[in-house]
DODRENDO-592797 format. One record per residue: residue number from 1; residue in one letter; x, y, z of N, C-alpha, C in turn. Coordinates in steps of 0.2 Angstrom, whole numbers, plus 5000, padded with zeros to 4 digits. Each point is the difference from the previous one (the first is absolute). Last residue first. Layout:
N
<NUM; A; <X; Y; Z>; <X; Y; Z>; <X; Y; Z>>
...
***
This chain:
247
<247; I; <5885; 4460; 4187>; <4992; 5000; 5003>; <5000; 4992; 4998>>
<246; E; <5025; 5013; 5005>; <4995; 4996; 4996>; <4995; 5000; 5003>>
<245; W; <5014; 5022; 5004>; <4998; 4992; 5003>; <4996; 4996; 4994>>
<244; E; <5021; 5022; 5000>; <4995; 4996; 4997>; <4997; 4996; 5005>>
<243; T; <5011; 5022; 5010>; <5002; 4995; 4996>; <4993; 4997; 4994>>
<242; N; <5014; 5019; 5018>; <4994; 5001; 4996>; <5003; 4992; 4997>>
<241; F; <5008; 5014; 5027>; <5000; 4996; 4990>; <4995; 4997; 4999>>
<240; T; <5001; 5015; 5017>; <5005; 4998; 5002>; <5005; 4996; 4995>>
<239; N; <4986; 5021; 5004>; <5001; 4997; 4997>; <5006; 4996; 4998>>
<238; K; <4991; 5015; 5022>; <5005; 4998; 4996>; <4997; 4995; 4997>>
<237; V; <4993; 5022; 5015>; <4999; 4995; 4999>; <5005; 4998; 4996>>
<236; R; <4996; 5018; 5021>; <5003; 4997; 4994>; <4997; 4993; 4998>>
<235; G; <4984; 5018; 5016>; <5007; 4997; 4999>; <5001; 4999; 4992>>
<234; K; <4979; 5011; 5013>; <5003; 5002; 4999>; <5007; 4995; 5000>>
<233; F; <4971; 5006; 5005>; <5006; 4996; 5002>; <5005; 5000; 4994>>
<232; T; <4978; 5013; 5013>; <5004; 4999; 4994>; <5005; 4998; 5003>>
<231; I; <4973; 5001; 5007>; <5007; 4998; 5000>; <5004; 5002; 4995>>
<230; T; <4977; 5013; 5004>; <5002; 4994; 4999>; <5008; 4999; 5002>>
<229; K; <4989; 5019; 5004>; <4993; 4997; 4998>; <5004; 4993; 4999>>
<228; G; <5014; 5017; 5007>; <4992; 5004; 5003>; <4995; 4996; 4996>>
<227; N; <5023; 4994; 4999>; <4998; 5006; 4995>; <4993; 5002; 5003>>
<226; H; <5020; 4982; 5012>; <4994; 5002; 4998>; <5000; 5008; 4997>>
<225; G; <5019; 4979; 5000>; <4999; 5008; 5000>; <4992; 4999; 5000>>
<224; L; <5025; 4985; 4998>; <4992; 5000; 5001>; <4998; 5004; 5003>>
<223; Y; <5026; 4988; 4989>; <4995; 5007; 5000>; <4993; 4999; 5002>>
<222; L; <5022; 4981; 5000>; <4993; 5002; 4997>; <4998; 5005; 5004>>
<221; T; <5022; 4983; 5000>; <4997; 5008; 5001>; <4996; 5003; 4997>>
<220; D; <5013; 4974; 5007>; <4998; 5007; 4995>; <4998; 5005; 5004>>
<219; G; <5003; 4976; 5009>; <5002; 5008; 5001>; <5004; 5003; 4995>>
<218; S; <4985; 4978; 5002>; <5005; 5004; 4994>; <5003; 5004; 5003>>
<217; K; <4983; 4995; 5011>; <5003; 4994; 5003>; <5007; 5003; 4994>>
<216; P; <4986; 5024; 5001>; <4998; 4991; 5001>; <5005; 4997; 5002>>
<215; Y; <4998; 5026; 5004>; <5004; 4996; 4998>; <4999; 4992; 5001>>
<214; V; <4991; 5030; 4998>; <4999; 4991; 5002>; <5005; 4995; 4997>>
<213; E; <4995; 5030; 5004>; <5005; 4995; 4997>; <4997; 4992; 5002>>
<212; I; <4985; 5025; 4999>; <5005; 4995; 5004>; <5004; 4996; 4995>>
<211; N; <4980; 5021; 5003>; <5004; 4998; 4995>; <5005; 4997; 5001>>
<210; N; <4983; 5007; 5015>; <4996; 4997; 4993>; <5005; 5001; 4996>>
<209; P; <5005; 4995; 5027>; <4999; 5006; 4994>; <4997; 4996; 4994>>
<208; V; <4999; 4987; 5024>; <5006; 5002; 4995>; <4995; 5006; 4995>>
<207; L; <4988; 4992; 5019>; <5008; 4996; 5002>; <5005; 5002; 4996>>
<206; E; <4974; 5004; 4999>; <5006; 5006; 5001>; <5005; 4999; 5003>>
<205; E; <4980; 4986; 4994>; <5001; 5000; 5005>; <5005; 5004; 5003>>
<204; S; <4996; 4997; 4978>; <4993; 5000; 5003>; <5000; 5002; 5007>>
<203; F; <5020; 4992; 4987>; <4997; 5008; 4999>; <4994; 5001; 5003>>
<202; A; <5009; 4978; 5004>; <5002; 5004; 5004>; <4999; 5007; 4997>>
<201; R; <4989; 4986; 4986>; <4999; 4998; 5009>; <5002; 5007; 5004>>
<200; Y; <5007; 4997; 4977>; <4992; 5004; 5001>; <4999; 5000; 5008>>
<199; F; <5020; 4988; 4990>; <5001; 5010; 5002>; <4994; 5001; 5001>>
<198; C; <4998; 4977; 4997>; <5003; 5001; 5008>; <5002; 5008; 4999>>
<197; A; <4990; 4993; 4980>; <4996; 4999; 5006>; <5002; 5002; 5007>>
<196; A; <5015; 4998; 4979>; <4995; 5007; 5001>; <4993; 5001; 5004>>
<195; M; <5016; 4981; 4999>; <5004; 5005; 5002>; <4996; 5007; 4999>>
<194; G; <4991; 4981; 4991>; <5001; 4997; 5008>; <5004; 5008; 5002>>
<193; T; <4996; 5000; 4976>; <4993; 5002; 5005>; <5002; 4998; 5006>>
<192; G; <5018; 4994; 4989>; <4999; 5006; 4998>; <4994; 5004; 5004>>
<191; C; <5019; 4979; 5004>; <4994; 4998; 4999>; <4994; 5010; 5000>>
<190; A; <5025; 4982; 5003>; <4996; 5007; 4999>; <4993; 4998; 4998>>
<189; L; <5015; 4982; 5003>; <5006; 5005; 5003>; <4998; 5006; 4998>>
<188; T; <4984; 4979; 5008>; <5001; 5002; 4991>; <5007; 5006; 5005>>
<187; E; <4986; 4979; 5013>; <5003; 5007; 4999>; <5004; 4998; 4995>>
<186; D; <4981; 4984; 4997>; <5005; 5001; 5006>; <5001; 5009; 4998>>
<185; E; <4983; 4990; 4985>; <5000; 4996; 5007>; <5007; 5000; 5005>>
<184; V; <4992; 5010; 4980>; <5005; 4997; 4998>; <5000; 4997; 5005>>
<183; G; <4982; 5010; 4998>; <4998; 4996; 4994>; <5008; 4999; 4999>>
<182; R; <4997; 5014; 5019>; <4994; 4997; 4997>; <5001; 4997; 4996>>
<181; E; <5019; 5012; 5017>; <4996; 5002; 4995>; <4995; 4991; 4995>>
<180; Y; <5018; 5013; 5020>; <4995; 4994; 5000>; <4995; 5002; 4996>>
<179; T; <5021; 5017; 5009>; <4993; 4998; 4996>; <5000; 4992; 4999>>
<178; R; <5014; 5022; 5014>; <5000; 4994; 4999>; <4993; 4997; 4998>>
<177; V; <5014; 5026; 5005>; <4995; 4997; 4997>; <5001; 4992; 5001>>
<176; K; <5009; 5025; 5009>; <5002; 4994; 4995>; <4994; 4996; 5002>>
<175; L; <5001; 5029; 5001>; <4996; 4994; 5000>; <5005; 4992; 4999>>
<174; N; <5004; 5029; 5010>; <4998; 4997; 4992>; <5000; 4993; 5004>>
<173; G; <5004; 5018; 5014>; <4995; 5001; 4998>; <5000; 4998; 4992>>
<172; N; <5014; 4990; 5016>; <5002; 5009; 5000>; <4997; 5002; 4994>>
<171; Q; <4992; 4977; 5004>; <5007; 5004; 5002>; <5001; 5006; 4995>>
<170; I; <4980; 4978; 5005>; <5002; 5008; 4999>; <5006; 5000; 5003>>
<169; Y; <4991; 4978; 4991>; <5001; 5003; 5003>; <5003; 5005; 5000>>
<168; A; <4980; 4980; 4992>; <5007; 5005; 4997>; <5002; 5004; 5007>>
<167; I; <4987; 4976; 4990>; <5001; 5002; 5004>; <5003; 5007; 4998>>
<166; N; <4981; 4986; 4987>; <5005; 5003; 5002>; <5003; 5003; 5007>>
<165; V; <4984; 4983; 4980>; <5000; 5001; 5007>; <5006; 5002; 5001>>
<164; N; <4977; 4996; 4981>; <5007; 4998; 5000>; <5002; 5004; 5010>>
<163; A; <4976; 4989; 4995>; <5003; 5004; 4998>; <5008; 5000; 5001>>
<162; N; <4979; 4987; 5008>; <5002; 5001; 4991>; <5004; 5007; 5000>>
<161; Y; <4994; 4990; 5023>; <4998; 5007; 4997>; <5000; 5000; 4992>>
<160; K; <5006; 4982; 5009>; <4996; 5001; 5005>; <4997; 5006; 4998>>
<159; Y; <5018; 4990; 4990>; <4995; 4997; 4998>; <4992; 5003; 5005>>
<158; R; <5022; 5010; 5002>; <4998; 5001; 4994>; <4994; 4998; 4999>>
<157; L; <5011; 4996; 5021>; <4994; 5006; 4999>; <5002; 5001; 4993>>
<156; E; <5012; 4982; 5004>; <4993; 4999; 5005>; <4996; 5004; 4997>>
<155; R; <5020; 5004; 4994>; <4999; 4996; 4995>; <4993; 4997; 5002>>
<154; A; <5014; 5013; 5013>; <4999; 5004; 4996>; <4996; 4997; 4993>>
<153; E; <5007; 4988; 5019>; <4997; 5005; 5005>; <4997; 5004; 4992>>
<152; A; <5019; 4985; 4995>; <4992; 4997; 5003>; <4996; 5004; 5003>>
<151; I; <5019; 5011; 4996>; <4998; 4998; 4992>; <4996; 4993; 5002>>
<150; E; <5010; 5022; 5013>; <4996; 4992; 5003>; <4997; 4998; 4993>>
<149; F; <5021; 5019; 5006>; <4995; 5000; 4998>; <4997; 4992; 4998>>
<148; L; <5019; 5019; 5010>; <4996; 4992; 5003>; <4992; 4999; 4997>>
<147; T; <5017; 5018; 4998>; <5005; 4994; 4998>; <4997; 4993; 5000>>
<146; I; <4993; 5023; 5005>; <4997; 5001; 4996>; <5004; 4992; 4996>>
<145; D; <4992; 5011; 5025>; <5007; 4996; 4995>; <4998; 4998; 4993>>
<144; D; <4984; 5013; 5013>; <5007; 5005; 5004>; <5004; 4994; 4996>>
<143; T; <4977; 5006; 4990>; <5005; 4991; 5002>; <5004; 5007; 5003>>
<142; F; <4974; 5003; 4989>; <5005; 5000; 5002>; <5006; 4999; 5005>>
<141; N; <4980; 4992; 4980>; <5000; 5000; 5006>; <5008; 5002; 5001>>
<140; V; <4979; 4994; 4983>; <5007; 5004; 5000>; <5001; 5000; 5007>>
<139; L; <4985; 4990; 4976>; <5001; 4998; 5008>; <5007; 5003; 5001>>
<138; H; <4985; 5002; 4977>; <5005; 4999; 5005>; <5001; 5001; 5006>>
<137; P; <4984; 4998; 4974>; <5002; 5002; 5006>; <5007; 4995; 5004>>
<136; V; <4998; 5015; 4974>; <4997; 4992; 5004>; <5001; 5000; 5008>>
<135; G; <5002; 5020; 4990>; <5000; 4998; 4992>; <4996; 4991; 5002>>
<134; T; <5003; 5014; 5017>; <5006; 5001; 4995>; <4999; 5001; 4995>>
<133; N; <4985; 4993; 5023>; <5001; 4999; 4995>; <5004; 5005; 4996>>
<132; L; <5001; 4991; 5026>; <4998; 5005; 4998>; <5002; 4998; 4992>>
<131; L; <4999; 4995; 5028>; <4997; 4997; 4994>; <5000; 5005; 4996>>
<130; W; <5016; 4996; 5024>; <4992; 5006; 4995>; <4999; 4995; 4994>>
<129; W; <5009; 4993; 5026>; <5004; 4999; 4994>; <4992; 5005; 4996>>
<128; S; <5013; 4992; 5025>; <4994; 5003; 4996>; <5002; 5001; 4993>>
<127; K; <5006; 4980; 5020>; <5004; 5006; 4994>; <4994; 5003; 4998>>
<126; G; <4999; 4979; 5015>; <5002; 5004; 5002>; <5004; 5007; 4996>>
<125; N; <4987; 4980; 4988>; <5010; 5002; 5004>; <5000; 5005; 5004>>
<124; E; <4984; 5008; 4989>; <5003; 4993; 4997>; <5005; 4999; 5003>>
<123; E; <4979; 5020; 4997>; <5006; 4997; 5004>; <5000; 4993; 4999>>
<122; I; <4987; 5023; 4989>; <5004; 4994; 4996>; <5005; 4996; 5008>>
<121; E; <4989; 5023; 4991>; <4999; 4996; 5007>; <5001; 4994; 5001>>
<120; T; <4998; 5017; 4981>; <5005; 5002; 5002>; <5002; 4996; 5009>>
<119; D; <4987; 4999; 4972>; <5000; 4997; 5008>; <5005; 5002; 5002>>
<118; I; <4998; 5005; 4979>; <4994; 4998; 4999>; <4999; 4997; 5009>>
<117; I; <5010; 5020; 4981>; <5002; 4997; 5008>; <4993; 4995; 5001>>
<116; I; <5011; 5010; 4976>; <4994; 4998; 5004>; <5001; 4997; 5008>>
<115; P; <5012; 5015; 4977>; <5002; 4996; 5006>; <4994; 4998; 5003>>
<114; E; <5004; 5006; 4972>; <5000; 5006; 5009>; <5000; 4994; 5005>>
<113; T; <5012; 4994; 4976>; <4995; 5003; 5003>; <4997; 5000; 5007>>
<112; L; <5024; 5006; 4989>; <4997; 4993; 5002>; <4995; 5004; 5000>>
<111; E; <5019; 5008; 4985>; <4996; 5002; 5006>; <4993; 4997; 5000>>
<110; S; <5028; 4999; 4993>; <4993; 4997; 5000>; <4996; 5005; 5003>>
<109; L; <5027; 5001; 4988>; <4995; 5002; 5008>; <4992; 4996; 4996>>
<108; V; <5028; 4997; 4993>; <4992; 4999; 5000>; <4996; 5002; 5005>>
<107; M; <5028; 4998; 4989>; <4995; 5002; 5005>; <4993; 5000; 4999>>
<106; D; <5019; 4996; 4985>; <4997; 4995; 5005>; <4998; 5003; 5008>>
<105; G; <4996; 5015; 4980>; <5006; 4998; 5001>; <5000; 4991; 5001>>
<104; D; <4980; 5015; 5002>; <5008; 5003; 4999>; <5004; 4996; 5001>>
<103; V; <4970; 4999; 5000>; <5008; 4996; 4999>; <5005; 5007; 4998>>
<102; E; <4975; 4995; 5012>; <5004; 5005; 4996>; <5006; 4998; 5000>>
<101; A; <4970; 4993; 5005>; <5009; 4999; 5001>; <5005; 5005; 4995>>
<100; N; <4972; 4993; 5011>; <5004; 5004; 4997>; <5007; 4999; 5002>>
<99; I; <4977; 4984; 5000>; <5005; 5002; 5004>; <5008; 5006; 4994>>
<98; V; <4971; 4989; 5006>; <5004; 5004; 4995>; <5005; 5001; 5004>>
<97; G; <4987; 4978; 5009>; <5000; 5007; 4997>; <5003; 5001; 4996>>
<96; A; <5001; 4979; 5009>; <4999; 5005; 5006>; <4997; 5007; 4999>>
<95; G; <5006; 4981; 4983>; <4994; 4999; 5006>; <4997; 5005; 5005>>
<94; T; <5016; 5012; 4979>; <4999; 4995; 5003>; <4994; 4996; 5005>>
<93; L; <5009; 5019; 4979>; <4994; 4998; 5005>; <5003; 4993; 5003>>
<92; F; <5014; 5025; 4993>; <4999; 4992; 4997>; <4996; 4996; 5006>>
<91; S; <5014; 5025; 4989>; <4995; 4997; 5004>; <4997; 4994; 5000>>
<90; M; <5023; 5020; 4998>; <4995; 4994; 4996>; <4995; 5000; 5006>>
<89; K; <5023; 5011; 4991>; <4996; 5001; 5003>; <4993; 4998; 4999>>
<88; A; <5017; 4998; 4987>; <5004; 4999; 5004>; <4994; 5000; 5008>>
<87; P; <4990; 4990; 4977>; <5005; 5004; 5002>; <5001; 5001; 5007>>
<86; A; <4995; 4978; 4987>; <4997; 5006; 5004>; <5005; 5005; 5001>>
<85; L; <5006; 4980; 4989>; <4991; 4999; 4999>; <4995; 5003; 5004>>
<84; N; <5026; 4997; 4992>; <4994; 5007; 4996>; <4994; 4998; 5001>>
<83; H; <5017; 4989; 5012>; <5000; 4996; 4994>; <4994; 5004; 4996>>
<82; S; <5010; 5009; 5019>; <5006; 4996; 4998>; <4998; 4995; 4994>>
<81; Y; <4983; 5010; 5015>; <5003; 5005; 4996>; <5008; 4997; 4995>>
<80; A; <4987; 4982; 5016>; <4993; 5004; 4995>; <5005; 5006; 4994>>
<79; Y; <5011; 4990; 5018>; <5002; 4995; 4993>; <4995; 5004; 4996>>
<78; H; <5001; 5010; 5023>; <5006; 5001; 4993>; <4999; 4997; 4995>>
<77; A; <4982; 4998; 5014>; <5001; 5004; 4996>; <5006; 5001; 4995>>
<76; C; <4998; 4982; 5013>; <4995; 5000; 4998>; <5000; 5006; 4993>>
<75; A; <5011; 4999; 5019>; <5006; 4995; 4997>; <4994; 5000; 4993>>
<74; R; <4990; 5012; 5021>; <5006; 5004; 4996>; <5004; 4995; 4995>>
<73; S; <4982; 4992; 5009>; <4998; 5005; 4996>; <5004; 5003; 5000>>
<72; G; <5005; 4982; 5012>; <4998; 4997; 4995>; <4999; 5007; 4995>>
<71; N; <5004; 5003; 5022>; <5003; 4998; 4997>; <5001; 4999; 4993>>
<70; G; <4981; 5000; 5014>; <5003; 5007; 5000>; <5006; 4999; 4994>>
<69; C; <4978; 4988; 4998>; <5008; 4997; 5002>; <5002; 5006; 4999>>
<68; M; <4973; 4990; 4999>; <5004; 5005; 4998>; <5006; 4999; 5003>>
<67; D; <4982; 4984; 4998>; <4998; 5007; 4996>; <5006; 5006; 4998>>
<66; A; <4999; 4973; 4999>; <5002; 5005; 5006>; <4998; 5006; 4997>>
<65; H; <5001; 4972; 4996>; <4998; 5006; 4998>; <5001; 5004; 5004>>
<64; S; <5011; 4974; 4998>; <4992; 5006; 5001>; <5003; 5005; 4999>>
<63; G; <5015; 4984; 4997>; <4996; 5000; 4992>; <4993; 5004; 5005>>
<62; D; <5021; 4997; 5012>; <4996; 4993; 5001>; <4995; 5001; 4995>>
<61; S; <5014; 5017; 5002>; <5005; 4996; 4998>; <4996; 4991; 5000>>
<60; N; <4986; 5024; 4997>; <5005; 5000; 5007>; <5004; 4993; 4994>>
<59; Y; <4987; 5019; 4983>; <5001; 4993; 5003>; <5004; 4999; 5006>>
<58; F; <4987; 5019; 4985>; <5006; 4999; 5003>; <4999; 4993; 5005>>
<57; E; <4992; 5019; 4978>; <4999; 4993; 5001>; <5004; 4997; 5006>>
<56; W; <4995; 5025; 4988>; <5004; 4994; 5003>; <4996; 4996; 5003>>
<55; E; <4997; 5021; 4980>; <4997; 4998; 5005>; <5005; 4995; 5003>>
<54; F; <5003; 5025; 4986>; <5001; 4993; 5001>; <4995; 4996; 5007>>
<53; D; <4999; 5023; 4993>; <5007; 4999; 4996>; <4999; 4992; 5000>>
<52; Y; <4975; 5010; 5004>; <5008; 5001; 5003>; <5006; 4996; 4996>>
<51; V; <4977; 4999; 4992>; <5000; 5007; 5006>; <5008; 5004; 5000>>
<50; D; <4994; 4976; 4990>; <4996; 5009; 4994>; <5002; 5004; 5003>>
<49; H; <5017; 4979; 5004>; <4995; 5004; 5002>; <4995; 5003; 4996>>
<48; P; <5020; 4978; 4999>; <4998; 5004; 4997>; <4994; 5005; 5004>>
<47; V; <5019; 4983; 5012>; <4996; 5000; 4993>; <4995; 5005; 4998>>
<46; I; <5021; 4986; 5015>; <4998; 5008; 5000>; <4995; 4999; 4992>>
<45; V; <5008; 4982; 5022>; <5000; 5001; 4995>; <4997; 5007; 4997>>
<44; I; <5016; 4987; 5020>; <4996; 5005; 4999>; <4999; 5001; 4992>>
<43; L; <5005; 4982; 5022>; <5002; 5002; 4994>; <4996; 5006; 4999>>
<42; G; <5017; 4990; 5020>; <4989; 5002; 4999>; <5003; 5002; 4993>>
<41; D; <5019; 4995; 5016>; <4992; 4998; 5002>; <4996; 5001; 4998>>
<40; A; <5019; 4987; 4987>; <4999; 5008; 5003>; <4995; 4999; 5003>>
<39; G; <5014; 4984; 4985>; <5000; 5002; 5005>; <4998; 5006; 5002>>
<38; V; <5003; 4985; 4979>; <5004; 5005; 5000>; <5001; 5005; 5008>>
<37; G; <4991; 4971; 4996>; <4999; 5008; 4997>; <5005; 5005; 5002>>
<36; D; <5001; 4981; 5009>; <5000; 4996; 4996>; <4999; 5007; 4994>>
<35; Q; <5005; 5001; 5026>; <5004; 4996; 4997>; <5000; 4998; 4992>>
<34; R; <4988; 5018; 5012>; <5006; 5004; 5001>; <5004; 4991; 4998>>
<33; H; <4975; 5009; 4990>; <5003; 4993; 5004>; <5008; 5003; 5000>>
<32; C; <4983; 5015; 4988>; <5002; 5002; 5007>; <5005; 4992; 5002>>
<31; L; <4990; 4997; 4980>; <5004; 5004; 4999>; <5004; 5005; 5008>>
<30; K; <4981; 4983; 4999>; <5007; 4997; 4995>; <5005; 5005; 5002>>
<29; R; <4979; 5006; 5010>; <5003; 4996; 5003>; <5006; 4996; 4996>>
<28; A; <4987; 5013; 4989>; <5006; 5006; 5005>; <5002; 4995; 5003>>
<27; L; <4984; 4991; 4983>; <5008; 5002; 5000>; <5005; 5006; 5003>>
<26; E; <4979; 4990; 5007>; <5004; 4994; 4997>; <5007; 5004; 4999>>
<25; S; <4981; 5017; 5002>; <5003; 4995; 5006>; <5007; 4995; 4999>>
<24; R; <4987; 5016; 4986>; <5005; 4997; 4998>; <5002; 4999; 5004>>
<23; N; <4979; 5006; 4986>; <5000; 4995; 5007>; <5009; 5000; 4999>>
<22; A; <4991; 5022; 4987>; <4999; 4990; 5001>; <5002; 4999; 5007>>
<21; K; <5000; 5022; 4979>; <4997; 5000; 5009>; <5000; 4992; 4998>>
<20; A; <5013; 5014; 4982>; <4994; 4999; 5002>; <5001; 4996; 5009>>
<19; D; <5018; 5010; 4983>; <4991; 5003; 4998>; <4996; 4997; 5002>>
<18; T; <5026; 5003; 5010>; <4996; 4997; 4995>; <4994; 5002; 5000>>
<17; H; <5025; 5002; 5014>; <4992; 5001; 4998>; <5001; 4994; 4995>>
<16; F; <5016; 4997; 5023>; <4999; 4999; 4994>; <4992; 5006; 4997>>
<15; I; <5018; 4991; 5025>; <4997; 5006; 4995>; <4998; 4998; 4992>>
<14; V; <5009; 4990; 5027>; <5001; 4998; 4995>; <4994; 5004; 4996>>
<13; F; <5012; 5006; 5025>; <4995; 5000; 4994>; <5002; 4997; 4994>>
<12; D; <5008; 5003; 5028>; <5002; 4999; 4993>; <4993; 5000; 4996>>
<11; N; <5011; 5012; 5026>; <4992; 4997; 4997>; <5003; 4998; 4991>>
<10; G; <5016; 5013; 5012>; <5000; 4993; 5002>; <4994; 4998; 4998>>
<9; N; <5002; 5020; 4993>; <5005; 5002; 5006>; <4999; 4991; 5005>>
<8; A; <4992; 4999; 4976>; <4999; 5007; 5001>; <5002; 4999; 5011>>
<7; S; <5004; 4988; 4973>; <5004; 5001; 5008>; <4995; 5005; 5002>>
<6; Y; <4996; 4983; 4977>; <5002; 5006; 5002>; <4998; 5000; 5009>>
<5; K; <5002; 4987; 4971>; <5000; 5000; 5008>; <5003; 5008; 5002>>
<4; A; <4986; 4991; 4978>; <5003; 5007; 5001>; <5000; 4996; 5010>>
<3; I; <4991; 4987; 4974>; <5002; 5002; 5007>; <5004; 5006; 5003>>
<2; N; <4987; 4987; 4972>; <5006; 5004; 5005>; <4998; 5002; 5007>>
<1; M; <4996; 4980; 4986>; <4997; 5004; 5001>; <5005; 5004; 5004>>
***
């Protein structure tokens, strides 16, 4: 089986395309294992679709399904274009809905599904949290010190609300973000839908303009904006390597 390894600002994925859907949870666990497999945050499988350029199946590293992944959408779009599965401007179906994407060299822009604000009045541990859905659910808290991310607290909230957990720091109209991700069950170097959720809370509260830079733990620069309908998410992706995997 031919597979590709991709990195999107610290979020890494194994990607391949095939002709049919299947339950690939066990394959995802094997491929994503950091010691015994290729190592990745998630597995993306591209399958044909009658209406859109393609459809994806997305698996977290623990084998669980996820409806959406922002960084994964950009890596997936680059793979599809590079393998002649879609034009540079494409639309594909995810569990969260249709994603529009555009590939320009190693820079990829995705239009995420419309964000939903679920709850703005969550109080936990003396902190104010918003719960939003930017393809998958995210808790967002603004902090004065981005260096202090309490993983035990994030893990507790993740299970209480069945959501990813983010802290964000506003600096000069831009954002620094750290995210604890479901399915990985730890902090990751970057999370696209998490950055989108942090941006949308800040934008909704008029704390940032509608086009900003966002910096995840990886230190990379992502560009997020609001086009009047949904969130645009742009950044570089890297095809780290291609290889064969024995089934």
